[in-house]
C-alpha positions as a Markdown table, in Angstrom:
| # | Residue | x | y | z |
|---|---|---|---|---|
| 1 | Met | -0.2 | 0.4 | 0.0 |
| 2 | Gln | 2.4 | 2.6 | 0.9 |
| 3 | Ala | 4.8 | 4.0 | -1.4 |
| 4 | Pro | 8.3 | 5.2 | 0.4 |
| 5 | Glu | 7.0 | 7.6 | 3.4 |
| 6 | Ala | 6.8 | 11.0 | 2.5 |
| 7 | Val | 8.9 | 12.1 | 5.4 |
| 8 | Cys | 12.6 | 12.4 | 5.6 |
| 9 | Arg | 14.8 | 9.9 | 7.0 |
| 10 | Thr | 16.5 | 12.3 | 8.8 |
| 11 | Gly | 16.9 | 15.9 | 9.7 |
| 12 | Ser | 14.8 | 18.3 | 11.3 |
| 13 | Ala | 11.6 | 20.3 | 10.4 |
| 14 | Ile | 11.8 | 23.4 | 8.4 |
| 15 | Gly | 9.4 | 26.1 | 8.6 |
| 16 | Arg | 8.4 | 28.9 | 6.1 |
| 17 | Ile | 5.8 | 31.6 | 5.5 |
| 18 | His | 4.5 | 31.9 | 2.2 |
| 19 | Gln | 3.1 | 34.8 | 1.2 |
| 20 | Pro | 2.9 | 38.0 | -1.4 |
| 21 | Gly | 5.7 | 39.6 | -1.4 |
| 22 | Gly | 8.4 | 37.6 | 0.5 |
| 23 | Ile | 9.0 | 34.0 | 2.5 |
| 24 | Arg | 9.9 | 34.5 | 6.3 |
| 25 | Arg | 11.7 | 31.6 | 7.5 |
| 26 | Ile | 11.2 | 29.8 | 10.6 |
| 27 | Pro | 14.6 | 27.9 | 12.3 |
| 28 | Pro | 14.7 | 24.3 | 12.6 |
| 29 | Arg | 14.2 | 22.5 | 15.8 |
| 30 | Pro | 17.0 | 20.3 | 16.8 |
| 31 | Ala | 17.0 | 16.6 | 16.4 |
| 32 | Arg | 15.7 | 14.2 | 19.1 |
| 33 | Gly | 17.9 | 12.3 | 20.9 |
| 34 | Ala | 18.9 | 8.3 | 20.4 |
| 35 | Ile | 16.9 | 5.6 | 21.8 |
| 36 | Val | 18.0 | 3.1 | 23.7 |
| 37 | Pro | 16.0 | -0.3 | 24.3 |
| 38 | Ala | 14.3 | -1.2 | 27.2 |
| 39 | Met | 14.6 | -5.5 | 27.5 |
| 40 | Gln | 12.1 | -7.1 | 29.8 |
| 41 | Thr | 10.7 | -10.6 | 29.3 |
| 42 | Thr | 7.3 | -10.9 | 27.4 |
| 43 | Gly | 5.1 | -12.5 | 26.5 |
| 44 | Gln | 4.2 | -11.4 | 23.2 |
| 45 | Ala | 6.2 | -9.6 | 20.1 |
| 46 | Ala | 5.7 | -7.9 | 17.5 |
| 47 | Ile | 7.7 | -7.4 | 14.4 |
| 48 | Val | 6.7 | -4.4 | 12.1 |
| 49 | Leu | 8.5 | -3.5 | 8.9 |
| 50 | Gly | 7.5 | -1.4 | 5.9 |
| 51 | Ala | 6.9 | 2.2 | 5.4 |
| 52 | Leu | 5.0 | 4.9 | 7.6 |
| 53 | Gly | 1.5 | 4.2 | 6.9 |
| 54 | Asp | 1.9 | 0.7 | 7.5 |
| 55 | Phe | 3.0 | 1.1 | 10.9 |
| 56 | Val | 0.2 | 3.5 | 11.5 |
| 57 | Leu | -2.4 | 0.8 | 10.8 |
| 58 | Thr | -1.0 | -1.7 | 13.3 |
| 59 | Leu | -1.2 | 0.5 | 16.2 |
| 60 | Pro | -4.6 | -0.5 | 16.7 |
| 61 | Leu | -4.0 | -4.7 | 17.0 |
| 62 | Leu | -0.5 | -3.4 | 19.1 |
| 63 | Gln | -2.5 | -1.8 | 21.6 |
| 64 | Ala | -5.4 | -4.4 | 21.8 |
| 65 | Leu | -2.5 | -7.3 | 22.1 |
| 66 | Gly | -0.5 | -4.8 | 24.7 |
| 67 | Arg | -3.8 | -4.9 | 27.3 |
| 68 | Arg | -3.8 | -8.3 | 27.3 |
| 69 | Ala | -0.2 | -9.3 | 27.9 |
| 70 | Pro | 3.4 | -7.3 | 28.1 |
| 71 | Leu | 4.5 | -6.7 | 24.9 |
| 72 | Ala | 7.9 | -6.1 | 23.0 |
| 73 | Val | 7.8 | -4.2 | 19.5 |
| 74 | Phe | 11.0 | -4.5 | 16.6 |
| 75 | Ser | 10.3 | -1.7 | 14.3 |
| 76 | Arg | 12.3 | 1.1 | 12.9 |
| 77 | Gly | 13.7 | 3.0 | 15.4 |
| 78 | His | 11.9 | 6.6 | 14.2 |
| 79 | Tyr | 8.8 | 5.0 | 14.5 |
| 80 | Arg | 8.9 | 4.7 | 18.5 |
| 81 | Ala | 8.3 | 8.8 | 18.2 |
| 82 | Leu | 4.6 | 7.1 | 17.5 |
| 83 | Leu | 3.6 | 5.5 | 20.1 |
| 84 | Pro | 0.5 | 6.1 | 21.9 |
| 85 | Pro | 0.6 | 6.6 | 26.0 |
| 86 | Ala | -0.5 | 2.7 | 26.6 |
| 87 | Leu | 2.3 | 1.4 | 24.1 |
| 88 | Ser | 5.4 | 4.2 | 25.6 |
| 89 | Ala | 7.2 | 1.6 | 27.9 |
| 90 | Thr | 6.9 | -1.2 | 25.5 |
| 91 | Pro | 10.7 | -2.8 | 25.0 |
| 92 | Trp | 11.7 | -1.7 | 21.7 |
| 93 | Ile | 14.4 | -3.4 | 19.1 |
| 94 | Asp | 15.6 | -0.9 | 15.9 |
| 95 | Thr | 15.3 | -3.6 | 13.3 |
| 96 | Asp | 17.4 | -0.9 | 11.3 |
| 97 | Gly | 20.0 | -1.4 | 14.0 |
| 98 | Pro | 23.3 | -4.0 | 14.4 |
| 99 | Val | 20.5 | -5.7 | 17.2 |
| 100 | Gly | 17.1 | -5.7 | 15.1 |
| 101 | Ala | 19.0 | -6.8 | 11.5 |
| 102 | Arg | 20.1 | -9.8 | 12.6 |
| 103 | Leu | 16.3 | -11.3 | 12.9 |
| 104 | Phe | 17.4 | -11.4 | 8.7 |
| 105 | Ser | 20.5 | -12.4 | 8.9 |
| 106 | Pro | 21.3 | -16.3 | 8.2 |
| 107 | Gly | 23.7 | -17.7 | 11.1 |
| 108 | Leu | 23.8 | -14.4 | 13.1 |
| 109 | Ala | 21.7 | -15.2 | 16.6 |
| 110 | Leu | 20.4 | -12.3 | 18.6 |
| 111 | Pro | 22.1 | -10.8 | 21.8 |
| 112 | Ala | 20.9 | -12.9 | 25.0 |
| 113 | Ala | 18.9 | -9.7 | 26.3 |
| 114 | Ala | 17.0 | -9.4 | 23.0 |
| 115 | Ala | 16.3 | -13.3 | 22.1 |
| 116 | Glu | 14.6 | -12.9 | 25.5 |
| 117 | Leu | 11.9 | -10.9 | 24.4 |
| 118 | Leu | 10.8 | -13.7 | 21.8 |
| 119 | Arg | 11.7 | -16.9 | 23.8 |
| 120 | Gly | 8.5 | -18.1 | 24.8 |
| 121 | Ala | 6.4 | -15.2 | 23.3 |
| 122 | Ala | 3.6 | -15.8 | 20.7 |
| 123 | Val | 5.0 | -14.1 | 17.6 |
| 124 | His | 3.0 | -11.4 | 15.4 |
| 125 | Val | 4.5 | -10.3 | 11.9 |
| 126 | Phe | 3.2 | -8.0 | 9.6 |
| 127 | Leu | 4.9 | -9.4 | 7.1 |
| 128 | Arg | 4.3 | -12.1 | 4.6 |
| 129 | Gly | 6.2 | -15.8 | 5.2 |
| 130 | Asp | 10.3 | -15.2 | 5.6 |
| 131 | Ala | 12.2 | -18.5 | 5.8 |
| 132 | Val | 15.2 | -16.4 | 7.5 |
| 133 | Leu | 13.1 | -14.4 | 10.0 |
| 134 | Ala | 11.2 | -17.8 | 10.7 |
| 135 | Ala | 14.5 | -19.8 | 11.3 |
| 136 | Ala | 15.4 | -16.9 | 13.7 |
| 137 | Leu | 12.3 | -16.5 | 15.7 |
| 138 | Arg | 12.7 | -20.9 | 16.1 |
| 139 | Glu | 16.3 | -20.4 | 17.1 |
| 140 | Ala | 15.3 | -17.6 | 19.4 |
| 141 | Gly | 12.1 | -20.0 | 21.2 |
| 142 | Ala | 9.5 | -18.2 | 20.2 |
| 143 | Ser | 6.0 | -20.1 | 20.6 |
| 144 | Thr | 4.1 | -19.3 | 18.3 |
| 145 | Val | 4.9 | -17.0 | 15.0 |
| 146 | Thr | 1.8 | -15.6 | 13.4 |
| 147 | Trp | 2.1 | -14.0 | 9.7 |
| 148 | His | 0.1 | -10.6 | 8.8 |
| 149 | Asp | -0.1 | -10.3 | 5.3 |
| 150 | Pro | 0.7 | -6.7 | 4.7 |
| 151 | Arg | -0.5 | -6.3 | 0.8 |
| 152 | Pro | -3.9 | -7.8 | 0.7 |
| 153 | Ser | -5.5 | -7.0 | -2.3 |
| 154 | Ala | -9.4 | -7.3 | -1.2 |
| 155 | Pro | -11.4 | -6.4 | 2.0 |
| 156 | Pro | -12.1 | -6.5 | 4.6 |
| 157 | His | -10.1 | -3.4 | 5.9 |
| 158 | Ile | -6.7 | -4.1 | 6.8 |
| 159 | Val | -7.1 | -3.6 | 10.3 |
| 160 | Glu | -10.0 | -5.9 | 10.3 |
| 161 | Arg | -8.0 | -8.5 | 9.3 |
| 162 | Phe | -5.1 | -8.2 | 11.5 |
| 163 | Phe | -7.8 | -8.9 | 14.3 |
| 164 | Glu | -9.1 | -11.6 | 12.7 |
| 165 | Arg | -5.6 | -13.1 | 12.4 |
| 166 | Ala | -4.9 | -12.4 | 15.8 |
| 167 | Gly | -7.9 | -14.3 | 17.3 |
| 168 | Leu | -9.5 | -11.2 | 18.5 |
| 169 | Thr | -12.9 | -10.0 | 18.2 |
| 170 | Pro | -12.5 | -6.1 | 17.1 |
| 171 | Pro | -13.8 | -3.5 | 19.3 |
| 172 | Pro | -17.2 | -1.5 | 18.1 |
| 173 | Gly | -16.2 | 1.2 | 16.5 |
| 174 | Leu | -12.4 | 0.0 | 15.8 |
| 175 | Leu | -12.2 | 1.8 | 12.2 |
| 176 | Glu | -13.9 | 4.9 | 13.4 |
| 177 | Thr | -11.4 | 5.1 | 17.0 |
| 178 | Pro | -8.4 | 7.4 | 16.7 |
| 179 | Ala | -5.4 | 5.2 | 17.6 |
| 180 | Met | -3.3 | 8.1 | 19.6 |
| 181 | Pro | -6.1 | 10.9 | 19.4 |
| 182 | Arg | -3.9 | 14.2 | 20.1 |
| 183 | Pro | -4.5 | 16.1 | 23.6 |
| 184 | Pro | -6.7 | 19.2 | 23.2 |
| 185 | Ala | -5.3 | 21.9 | 21.2 |
| 186 | Asp | -5.6 | 25.4 | 19.5 |
| 187 | Gly | -4.8 | 24.4 | 15.8 |
| 188 | Ala | -6.1 | 26.1 | 13.3 |
| 189 | Ala | -5.0 | 25.1 | 10.4 |
| 190 | Leu | -6.2 | 23.2 | 6.8 |
| 191 | Trp | -3.2 | 20.8 | 6.8 |
| 192 | Ile | -2.7 | 19.7 | 2.9 |
| 193 | His | -0.2 | 16.6 | 2.3 |
| 194 | Pro | -0.4 | 16.4 | -0.9 |
| 195 | Gly | 2.9 | 13.3 | -1.8 |
| 196 | Ser | 2.8 | 10.2 | -1.6 |
| 197 | Gly | 6.5 | 9.0 | -2.9 |
| 198 | Ser | 4.2 | 7.8 | -6.0 |
| 199 | Ala | 2.4 | 10.0 | -8.9 |
| 200 | Ala | -0.3 | 7.5 | -9.2 |
| 201 | Lys | -1.8 | 8.3 | -5.6 |
| 202 | Ser | -0.2 | 12.1 | -5.1 |
| 203 | Leu | -2.3 | 15.5 | -5.4 |
| 204 | Asp | -1.1 | 17.3 | -8.2 |
| 205 | Ala | -0.9 | 21.0 | -7.8 |
| 206 | Ala | -4.4 | 21.6 | -9.8 |
| 207 | Ala | -6.0 | 19.3 | -6.9 |
| 208 | Val | -4.1 | 21.4 | -4.1 |
| 209 | Gly | -5.1 | 24.6 | -5.5 |
| 210 | Ala | -8.9 | 23.2 | -5.4 |
| 211 | Phe | -8.6 | 22.3 | -2.0 |
| 212 | Ala | -7.0 | 25.7 | -1.2 |
| 213 | Arg | -9.4 | 28.1 | -2.9 |
| 214 | Trp | -12.1 | 25.7 | -1.3 |
| 215 | Asn | -10.7 | 26.3 | 2.3 |
| 216 | Gln | -10.1 | 30.1 | 0.9 |
| 217 | Ala | -14.1 | 30.4 | 0.1 |
| 218 | Thr | -15.3 | 28.4 | 3.2 |
| 219 | Ala | -13.5 | 27.5 | 6.3 |
| 220 | Gln | -10.8 | 30.0 | 5.8 |
| 221 | Arg | -8.6 | 28.6 | 7.8 |
| 222 | Pro | -4.5 | 29.2 | 7.7 |
| 223 | Leu | -3.2 | 27.0 | 5.3 |
| 224 | Trp | -0.1 | 25.1 | 5.5 |
| 225 | Leu | 1.1 | 22.6 | 3.2 |
| 226 | Ser | 4.1 | 19.8 | 3.7 |
| 227 | Phe | 6.4 | 18.2 | 1.7 |
| 228 | Gly | 8.6 | 15.3 | 2.3 |
| 229 | Glu | 12.0 | 14.3 | 0.6 |
| 230 | Ala | 10.3 | 12.2 | -2.7 |
| 231 | Asp | 7.8 | 15.5 | -3.1 |
| 232 | Leu | 10.0 | 17.7 | -4.4 |
| 233 | Pro | 9.0 | 17.9 | -7.9 |
| 234 | Leu | 4.8 | 18.0 | -6.6 |
| 235 | Arg | 6.8 | 21.2 | -4.1 |
| 236 | Glu | 7.8 | 23.3 | -6.6 |
| 237 | Thr | 4.5 | 22.9 | -8.9 |
| 238 | Ala | 2.6 | 23.0 | -5.8 |
| 239 | Ser | 3.9 | 26.0 | -4.7 |
| 240 | Ala | 4.2 | 28.3 | -7.5 |
| 241 | Ala | 0.3 | 27.7 | -8.2 |
| 242 | Leu | -0.5 | 28.7 | -4.7 |
| 243 | Ala | 1.6 | 31.8 | -4.9 |
| 244 | Gln | 0.2 | 32.6 | -8.6 |
| 245 | Ala | -3.2 | 32.5 | -6.8 |
| 246 | Gly | -2.0 | 35.0 | -4.2 |
| 247 | Leu | -2.6 | 32.6 | -1.6 |
| 248 | Ala | -0.4 | 32.9 | 1.8 |
| 249 | Phe | 0.7 | 29.4 | 3.1 |
| 250 | His | 3.0 | 27.8 | 5.6 |
| 251 | Glu | 5.5 | 25.1 | 4.9 |
| 252 | Val | 6.6 | 21.9 | 6.8 |
| 253 | His | 9.4 | 20.4 | 5.0 |
| 254 | Cys | 11.1 | 16.9 | 5.6 |
| 255 | Pro | 10.5 | 17.3 | 9.7 |
| 256 | Ser | 11.3 | 14.2 | 11.8 |
| 257 | Leu | 8.2 | 11.8 | 12.6 |
| 258 | Ala | 8.4 | 13.0 | 16.1 |
| 259 | Glu | 8.4 | 16.8 | 15.0 |
| 260 | Leu | 5.6 | 15.9 | 12.4 |
| 261 | Arg | 3.2 | 14.1 | 15.2 |
| 262 | Arg | 4.0 | 17.5 | 17.3 |
| 263 | Leu | 3.1 | 19.7 | 14.9 |
| 264 | Leu | -0.4 | 18.0 | 13.4 |
| 265 | Ser | -1.1 | 17.7 | 17.1 |
| 266 | Thr | -0.9 | 21.4 | 17.9 |
| 267 | Ala | -1.4 | 23.5 | 14.6 |
| 268 | Ala | -4.2 | 21.5 | 12.4 |
| 269 | Ala | -7.7 | 21.3 | 12.9 |
| 270 | Ala | -8.3 | 19.6 | 10.0 |
| 271 | Phe | -6.2 | 17.4 | 7.2 |
| 272 | Val | -6.1 | 16.7 | 3.6 |
| 273 | Gly | -3.8 | 14.3 | 1.5 |
| 274 | Pro | -4.2 | 11.1 | -0.4 |
| 275 | Asp | -3.4 | 7.5 | 0.5 |
| 276 | Thr | 0.2 | 8.1 | 2.2 |
| 277 | Gly | 1.5 | 7.6 | 6.0 |
| 278 | Val | 1.1 | 11.4 | 6.6 |
| 279 | Thr | -2.6 | 11.2 | 6.3 |
| 280 | His | -2.5 | 7.9 | 8.1 |
| 281 | Leu | -1.3 | 9.4 | 11.3 |
| 282 | Ala | -3.5 | 12.6 | 11.0 |
| 283 | Ala | -6.0 | 10.5 | 11.1 |
| 284 | Ala | -4.8 | 7.9 | 13.6 |
| 285 | Leu | -4.0 | 11.9 | 15.6 |
| 286 | Gly | -8.1 | 12.4 | 15.3 |
| 287 | Leu | -7.9 | 15.1 | 13.0 |
| 288 | Pro | -10.9 | 15.2 | 10.9 |
| 289 | Thr | -9.1 | 13.9 | 7.5 |
| 290 | Thr | -10.3 | 14.4 | 3.8 |
| 291 | Ala | -8.0 | 11.1 | 2.5 |
| 292 | Val | -8.5 | 11.2 | -1.4 |
| 293 | Phe | -7.5 | 7.9 | -2.9 |
| 294 | Arg | -6.9 | 8.1 | -6.9 |
| 295 | Ala | -5.3 | 4.6 | -7.2 |
| 296 | Thr | -5.7 | 2.3 | -3.5 |
| 297 | Asp | -9.3 | 0.7 | -2.5 |
| 298 | Pro | -10.3 | 2.9 | 0.5 |
| 299 | Ala | -12.5 | -0.1 | 1.0 |
| 300 | Ile | -8.9 | -2.0 | 2.5 |
| 301 | Trp | -6.8 | 1.4 | 3.0 |
| 302 | Arg | -9.1 | 4.4 | 4.4 |
| 303 | Pro | -6.9 | 5.7 | 7.2 |
| 304 | Val | -8.7 | 4.9 | 10.8 |
| 305 | Gly | -10.3 | 7.6 | 12.3 |
| 306 | Ala | -12.7 | 10.5 | 11.8 |
| 307 | Val | -12.5 | 10.1 | 8.0 |
| 308 | Arg | -14.1 | 11.6 | 4.7 |
| 309 | Val | -12.8 | 9.1 | 1.7 |
| 310 | Leu | -12.8 | 10.8 | -1.5 |
| 311 | Asp | -13.2 | 8.3 | -4.2 |
| 312 | Trp | -11.2 | 9.4 | -7.0 |
| 313 | Arg | -10.3 | 6.4 | -8.6 |
| 314 | Gln | -12.1 | 7.1 | -11.7 |
| 315 | Arg | -10.8 | 10.7 | -11.9 |
| 316 | Val | -7.2 | 9.8 | -13.0 |
| 317 | Gly | -5.7 | 11.9 | -16.1 |
| 318 | Gln | -9.2 | 14.6 | -15.3 |
| 319 | Pro | -8.9 | 17.9 | -14.1 |
| 320 | Val | -9.8 | 19.1 | -10.9 |
| 321 | Asp | -11.1 | 22.2 | -10.8 |
| 322 | Ala | -13.5 | 21.9 | -7.8 |
| 323 | Ile | -13.8 | 19.9 | -4.8 |
| 324 | Pro | -17.0 | 18.5 | -4.4 |
| 325 | Ser | -19.3 | 18.6 | -1.8 |
| 326 | Gln | -20.8 | 15.2 | -1.9 |
| 327 | Gly | -18.6 | 12.0 | -1.8 |
| 328 | Ala | -18.6 | 8.6 | -0.3 |
| 329 | Phe | -17.9 | 8.7 | 3.7 |
| 330 | Trp | -16.6 | 6.0 | 6.0 |
| 331 | Pro | -18.1 | 6.4 | 8.7 |
| 332 | Ala | -21.5 | 8.8 | 7.4 |
| 333 | Gly | -22.1 | 12.3 | 8.9 |
| 334 | Val | -18.1 | 13.0 | 9.5 |
| 335 | Pro | -18.0 | 16.4 | 8.7 |
| 336 | Ser | -16.2 | 17.7 | 6.0 |
| 337 | Val | -13.1 | 20.5 | 6.5 |
């Protein structure tokens, strides 16, 4: 589902305010410190790879597992900044680091402290079957291994599928419940993240302009745009289109995940984006989210939370000159931005 994530792998947020007549730069925030994984015996473990959206979509199940028994997580180090409070003390092994990488290296055993997290554990792996990883889990003494297909091609929704594979009953309102709702904040902006790392899924400059004009004519919220390292061509065309129309906007370029979470939580009142990781994060934080689907199936991949879905799969290649006031909604009754 997810193309390469649309935020920078490293670096801090760079802010700009675009307005007719000039650009005002906001200094970057300092990078966060390194994370040292906690080690303790656990009854469950989750191995989560993939892009940003893939990780966010596992959070409802990870929280349910954590309520059932102690849980350890093996995943990319910078995703730990996205854990909800209920999982903040979860033991964590960075799969991009020298310890976690041993899971995928034939003949290299895990250090004792890391292996202890897997010994006797019920392990959930969000990958299709992998022989090297399966052998490593057997050697570490995992009691059971459940493989979760990260790329289903048909409904049900992937989060419902995760619960089914785990043998858990999905709670009521699962797909409408944000996984990590932000604290109350005074954010006022309409935040648009147009990129996805894939041109087929991204919002082009015309769509960005249409949403911006729609905002100006209706809600009149301050406008924020965010871009990642995969979005540079789109960044140039979208910025030029808004500048030509005389629309002021604030830009966030290549934030760290921790900074992106903070800014979405405090600055935004509503969010618009395609099927990409940042859109899934915004919905998980509880922001009213309009998710535009141009290539993927929202019945499988819609973000979890208060989400309005615009299914534009039949509009690929057609000009975008207005934003429809009606559309397909999951759930019904979610207010538009």
